[in-house]
C-alpha positions in Angstrom: 86.9 42.1 116.9 88.4 39.1 118.7 86.8 40.2 122.0 83.4 40.5 120.2 83.7 37.0 118.7 84.7 35.6 122.0 81.7 37.2 123.7 79.4 35.9 121.0 80.8 32.4 121.4 80.3 32.5 125.1 76.7 33.7 124.7 76.0 30.8 122.2 77.4 28.3 124.7 75.2 29.7 127.5 72.2 29.4 125.2 73.1 25.9 124.2 73.5 24.9 127.9 70.2 26.6 128.9 68.4 24.6 126.2 69.5 21.3 127.6 66.4 20.9 129.6 62.8 21.8 128.9 62.4 25.6 129.5 58.9 25.0 130.9 60.3 23.3 134.0 60.3 25.3 137.2 63.4 24.8 139.3 63.9 25.0 143.1 67.0 24.4 145.3 67.7 22.8 148.6 70.9 23.9 150.3 73.1 21.8 152.6 76.5 22.7 154.0 78.4 21.3 151.0 75.7 20.9 148.3 73.0 22.7 146.3 70.3 20.2 145.2 68.4 21.6 142.2 65.1 19.9 141.2 62.1 20.7 139.1 58.4 20.2 139.8 57.3 16.7 140.5 60.7 15.8 142.2 60.0 17.3 145.6 60.0 14.0 147.4 63.1 12.7 145.6 65.0 15.9 146.2 64.1 16.0 149.9 65.2 12.4 150.4 68.5 13.0 148.7 69.2 16.3 150.5 68.9 14.4 153.8 71.6 11.9 152.7 74.2 13.9 150.7 76.2 15.0 153.8 76.3 11.5 155.3 77.5 10.1 152.0 80.1 12.9 151.6 81.3 12.3 155.2 81.9 8.6 154.4 83.4 8.8 151.0 85.3 12.0 151.7 86.9 10.5 154.8 87.9 7.4 152.9 89.4 9.4 150.0 90.8 11.9 152.4 89.7 15.0 150.6 87.5 17.9 151.5 85.4 19.7 148.9 86.8 23.2 148.1 83.5 24.6 147.0 79.8 23.7 147.1 78.8 21.1 144.6 75.7 21.6 142.5 73.5 18.5 142.2 70.9 18.5 139.4 68.0 16.1 139.6 66.2 15.7 136.2 63.4 13.3 135.1 63.6 13.6 131.4 64.5 10.0 130.4 63.4 6.5 131.1 67.1 5.3 131.2 69.0 5.4 134.5 72.3 7.3 134.4 74.2 10.3 135.8 77.4 12.2 135.2 79.8 14.5 137.1 82.4 17.2 136.4 84.9 19.3 138.4 85.5 21.8 135.7 84.7 24.7 135.7 82.9 23.9 139.0 81.8 20.8 140.9 78.5 19.5 139.4 76.6 16.2 139.5 73.6 15.4 137.3 71.3 12.5 138.3 68.6 11.0 136.1 66.2 10.1 138.8 64.8 7.1 136.8 65.7 3.9 138.5 67.4 1.1 136.4 65.5 -1.5 134.6 66.0 -5.1 135.9 68.2 -6.1 132.9 70.7 -3.3 133.6 74.1 -3.8 135.2 73.0 -1.0 137.6 70.0 -3.0 138.8 71.3 -4.1 142.2 70.7 -1.2 144.6 68.9 -0.4 147.8 68.2 3.3 147.1 68.9 4.5 143.5 69.6 8.1 144.5 72.1 7.1 147.1 73.8 4.6 144.7 74.2 7.0 141.8 75.1 10.0 144.1 77.9 7.9 145.7 79.3 7.0 142.3 79.2 10.6 140.9 80.5 12.2 144.2 83.5 9.8 143.9 84.3 11.3 140.5 84.2 14.9 141.9 86.4 14.0 144.9 88.8 12.1 142.7 89.2 14.8 140.1 89.5 17.5 142.7 92.3 15.9 144.6 95.5 17.8 143.8 99.0 18.4 145.4 102.4 19.7 144.5 103.0 20.7 140.9 99.3 20.2 140.0 98.3 22.7 142.7 100.9 25.1 141.5 99.6 24.7 137.9 96.1 25.6 139.1 97.3 29.1 140.1 98.1 29.6 136.4 95.4 27.8 134.4 92.8 27.2 137.1 90.8 24.0 137.8 91.5 22.5 134.5 94.9 21.4 135.9 94.3 17.9 137.2 96.3 14.7 136.7 93.6 12.5 138.3 91.3 13.7 135.6 93.6 12.2 132.9 93.8 8.8 134.6 92.9 5.8 132.5 89.1 5.4 132.2 89.1 2.1 133.9 90.6 3.8 136.9 88.2 6.7 136.9 85.0 4.6 136.4 86.4 1.6 138.2 87.1 3.7 141.3 83.6 5.2 141.3 82.1 1.7 140.9 84.4 0.4 143.6 83.1 3.1 146.0 79.5 2.6 144.9 79.9 -1.1 145.9 81.8 -0.4 149.1 79.4 2.3 150.5 76.0 1.0 149.5 74.2 -2.3 150.0 74.2 -2.9 146.3 76.6 -1.9 143.5 77.9 -3.4 140.4 80.6 -5.2 142.3 77.9 -7.4 143.8 75.7 -8.0 140.8 75.2 -11.6 139.6 74.6 -10.3 136.1 78.1 -8.8 136.1 79.6 -12.1 137.3 77.9 -13.7 134.3 79.7 -11.3 132.0 83.0 -12.1 133.6 82.4 -15.9 133.4 81.5 -15.4 129.7 84.9 -13.7 129.2 86.6 -16.7 130.7 84.6 -19.2 128.6 85.3 -17.3 125.4 89.0 -16.7 126.4 88.3 -13.0 126.0 89.5 -11.6 129.3 90.4 -8.0 128.4 94.1 -7.1 128.4 95.2 -4.3 130.7 95.6 -1.9 127.7 92.0 -2.5 126.7 90.3 -2.1 130.1 89.1 1.3 129.0 86.5 -0.5 126.8 87.4 1.3 123.6 86.0 -1.5 121.5 82.8 -2.2 119.5 82.4 -5.8 120.8 80.4 -6.3 123.9 80.7 -5.4 126.8 82.4 -2.5 125.1 82.4 0.6 127.4 81.1 -1.4 130.3 84.6 -2.9 130.6 85.9 0.2 132.4 83.1 -0.1 135.1 82.8 -3.8 135.6 86.3 -5.1 135.1 87.8 -1.8 136.3 86.0 -2.2 139.7 87.0 -5.9 139.9 90.7 -5.1 139.3 90.6 -2.3 141.9 89.0 -4.7 144.4 91.6 -7.3 143.8 94.4 -4.8 144.3 92.8 -3.5 147.5 92.4 -7.1 148.8 96.2 -7.6 148.4 97.6 -4.2 149.0 95.3 -2.8 151.7 91.9 -1.0 151.8 93.4 2.4 151.5 95.7 1.7 148.6 93.7 3.6 146.0 93.4 6.6 148.3 97.2 6.6 148.4 97.3 6.3 144.7 94.9 9.2 144.2 96.9 11.6 146.4 100.3 10.5 144.9 99.1 10.9 141.3 97.2 14.1 142.2 100.6 15.8 142.5 102.4 13.9 139.9 103.4 14.4 136.2 100.5 13.6 133.9 100.4 10.1 132.4 103.3 8.8 134.5 101.3 6.4 136.7 103.0 5.9 140.1 102.6 2.2 140.3 105.9 1.1 141.8 105.8 4.0 144.3 102.3 2.9 145.4 102.3 -0.9 145.0 105.9 -1.8 145.0 105.3 -3.5 141.7 104.1 -2.7 138.2 100.4 -2.5 137.1 101.2 -5.3 134.7 102.2 -7.7 137.5 99.1 -6.9 139.4 97.0 -7.3 136.3 98.4 -10.8 135.6 97.7 -11.8 139.2 94.1 -10.5 139.0 93.4 -12.1 135.6 94.8 -15.5 136.7 93.0 -15.5 140.1 89.6 -14.5 138.6 89.9 -16.9 135.7 90.5 -19.7 138.2 87.5 -18.7 140.3 85.2 -18.5 137.3 86.4 -21.8 135.9 85.7 -23.5 139.2 82.1 -22.2 139.0 81.8 -23.4 135.4 83.2 -26.8 136.4 80.5 -27.2 139.0 77.8 -26.2 136.5 79.1 -28.7 133.9 79.2 -31.4 136.6 75.5 -31.0 137.1 74.9 -31.5 133.4 74.7 -28.9 130.7 72.7 -29.3 127.5 73.6 -27.0 124.6 70.8 -25.2 122.8 70.7 -24.4 119.1 71.9 -20.9 118.3 69.2 -19.0 116.4 70.6 -15.5 116.2 73.9 -14.4 114.6 76.9 -15.3 116.9 78.2 -11.7 117.1 74.8 -10.1 117.8 73.3 -8.8 121.0 69.8 -10.1 121.2 66.8 -10.1 123.6 63.0 -10.3 124.0 62.2 -13.7 122.3 58.5 -14.4 122.0 56.4 -17.2 120.4 53.1 -16.5 118.6 50.2 -18.3 120.4 49.4 -20.3 117.2 53.1 -21.4 116.8 53.3 -19.7 113.5 56.5 -17.9 114.3 58.9 -16.5 116.9 60.3 -13.0 117.1 63.1 -11.3 118.9 65.2 -8.1 118.9 68.9 -7.9 117.9 71.7 -5.4 117.4 74.9 -6.2 115.5 77.5 -4.1 113.7 76.5 -5.2 110.2 72.8 -4.7 110.3 72.3 -2.4 113.3 69.0 -2.7 115.3 66.4 -5.0 113.8 63.4 -7.1 114.6 63.9 -10.7 113.6 61.4 -13.5 112.9 61.8 -17.3 112.4 59.9 -20.5 112.4 59.2 -21.9 115.9 62.2 -24.2 115.6 64.5 -21.3 114.9 64.9 -22.1 111.2 64.5 -19.5 108.4 65.6 -16.5 110.5 65.1 -13.2 108.7 64.7 -9.5 109.4 61.1 -8.5 109.9 61.7 -4.8 110.5 65.0 -2.9 110.1 66.1 -0.1 112.5 63.8 -1.5 115.1 64.5 -2.6 118.7 62.5 -3.4 121.9 62.9 -5.0 125.3 59.8 -7.2 125.3 57.2 -8.4 122.9 53.7 -9.7 123.7 51.4 -11.3 121.1 47.7 -10.8 120.9 45.8 -14.1 121.3 45.0 -14.3 117.6 48.7 -14.1 116.7 48.0 -11.4 114.1 49.6 -8.6 116.1 52.0 -7.9 119.0 52.8 -5.0 121.3 56.1 -3.6 122.4 57.6 -0.5 124.0 60.1 1.7 122.4 61.9 5.0 123.5 61.6 8.2 121.4 62.0 11.9 121.8 59.0 13.7 123.3 58.5 17.5 123.2 62.1 17.9 122.0 63.7 17.5 125.5 62.6 14.1 126.8 63.5 10.5 125.9 60.5 8.5 127.0 59.1 5.1 126.4 55.7 4.5 124.7 53.7 1.4 123.7 53.1 0.4 120.0 51.0 -2.1 118.2 52.6 -4.0 115.3 50.0 -5.5 112.9 51.4 -8.4 111.1 48.6 -8.5 108.5 49.7 -5.3 106.8 53.1 -4.7 108.4 52.0 -1.5 110.1 52.9 0.1 113.4 50.5 2.2 115.5 51.3 4.2 118.6 49.0 3.3 121.5 50.4 5.9 123.9 52.2 9.2 123.5 54.4 10.6 126.2 52.9 8.1 128.7 56.3 6.7 129.7 54.8 3.3 129.4 56.6 0.0 128.9 56.4 -3.8 129.4 52.9 -4.2 127.8 51.0 -7.4 128.1 47.6 -8.4 126.5 44.8 -9.6 128.6 43.7 -13.1 127.3 40.7 -11.7 125.5 42.7 -9.0 123.9 40.5 -6.2 125.2 43.1 -4.4 127.2 46.8 -4.1 128.0 48.6 -4.0 131.3 51.5 -1.6 131.2 54.1 -0.2 133.6 54.5 3.6 133.7 57.3 5.6 135.1 57.6 9.0 136.8 59.8 10.6 139.5 61.5 7.2 140.4 58.1 5.5 140.9 56.5 2.9 138.7 52.8 2.4 138.5 50.6 -0.3 136.9 47.9 0.9 134.5 45.4 -0.7 132.1 45.1 0.5 128.5 41.9 -0.4 126.7 41.4 -0.8 123.0 40.1 2.7 122.7 43.4 3.9 124.3 41.9 4.9 127.6 44.3 4.6 130.5 43.2 3.5 134.0 45.8 3.7 136.9 45.8 0.7 139.2 48.4 1.9 141.7 49.7 5.1 143.2 53.1 4.4 144.7 55.3 7.0 146.4 57.9 4.6 147.8 60.0 4.1 144.6 58.4 0.7 143.8 59.7 -0.7 140.5 57.7 -3.0 138.4 58.8 -5.1 135.4 57.3 -7.5 132.9 53.8 -8.1 134.2 52.2 -11.2 132.6 48.6 -12.3 132.6 47.6 -15.8 133.6 46.1 -17.6 130.6 42.6 -17.6 132.1 42.9 -13.9 133.0 42.4 -14.5 136.7 45.7 -13.1 137.9 48.9 -11.3 136.9 52.5 -12.2 137.8 54.9 -9.3 138.1 58.4 -8.7 139.3 58.6 -6.0 142.0 61.6 -4.2 143.3 60.7 -2.7 146.7 62.7 -1.8 149.8 65.9 -3.2 148.4 64.6 -6.6 147.5 63.1 -8.2 144.4 60.0 -10.3 144.8 57.6 -12.0 142.4 54.1 -11.0 143.2 50.7 -12.5 142.1 48.1 -9.8 141.6 44.5 -9.6 140.6 43.9 -8.0 137.1 43.0 -4.9 139.1 46.3 -4.7 140.9 45.3 -6.2 144.3 47.9 -8.4 145.9 47.3 -12.2 146.1 50.6 -13.6 147.1 54.4 -13.4 146.6 57.5 -15.4 146.2 60.9 -13.9 147.4 63.6 -14.1 144.7 
């Protein structure tokens, strides 16, 4: 009976796993000496590009971490979400999953040259890190298999910090170089909220919450490497990879405790960020008036053209996600719509409606972005697209059409959306161009749009039909 129940449980697990992705997808595989790259229709170009890079990336990161893969690693490319991410595991076998969608510009991931290379470097580091084993751990693997791994039970700030450390070291971008991340660290200094060593895992509800393990973890690892040698974390991985679980070999590796290294890092970084803040204050800083709740995470402020109101999106622990509105001077703030959030809002010229983009589940297996119209006269919401993967809408001055950004297979396109909901593509990129927040000129003669292309972000001026007029490098 027990055997029958076990078999049934395994079958249910297989069925649950098989249902993770849309069963209508058709999968193919590209094989390299150390990897199998699995991809579905529409991702042929992305898969071919990555398959040509995986061995080079493995050679670089593997050499630095001094570990050779013991089995082929399965790499799954999937385009079922408009949020950039990925994950990896070494149990029961080596596997990496990459969401091919590139990051939005307000993401901590937004500094990259090639998204596939950046996320693969990060996730491959996880596999190599978790696979590294020696001594008693290797002996334990003969008994319990690959589940025996002390590196896999490292602190989260070490696991994610190392992967972010390698993503920064082996690519032209990475979160260790992102100005947005520096801003988060400066804020921690200003608010006297530099995370203690015991909280670097980010197990907290307050922002930056789970991002602590990536952003501050990477920075701590970089500080230690600067003072202890570039290969110090490789030595740590191999020493702990044959060590007793949870007994971190700090003295054996660094000659001092993690706490002493932490205090040195905290004090050094605090001094650096305070020096930057001092220079900013010397130039003159004018404090604004706080409109939102102090403990809320807010974005996307927009003024109605007739100055009747302002709106923005917020999330906080007491009210959750909500759309807020206030007078144009910020007074009288109140919730306009509960359980509601968006990245950007654009008002229609008559100030009686606005558009926004929001993510939702499409065909059970996809989380995509679509465009909605909010009518302020009757407090109603109407979907303008369905499964279009459209975002960043902007009204033309006459209100007859919208300009939107669409997303597919790591490429963004510009499209127009008319009042009768007809879509007209304006571009047909295949070079992984990324658009964000297009905005019409008030007279309708041009559109300004931020474009990420070939590892650089520029501000382009386009005609309303997508033709290039000029650009400013930013």
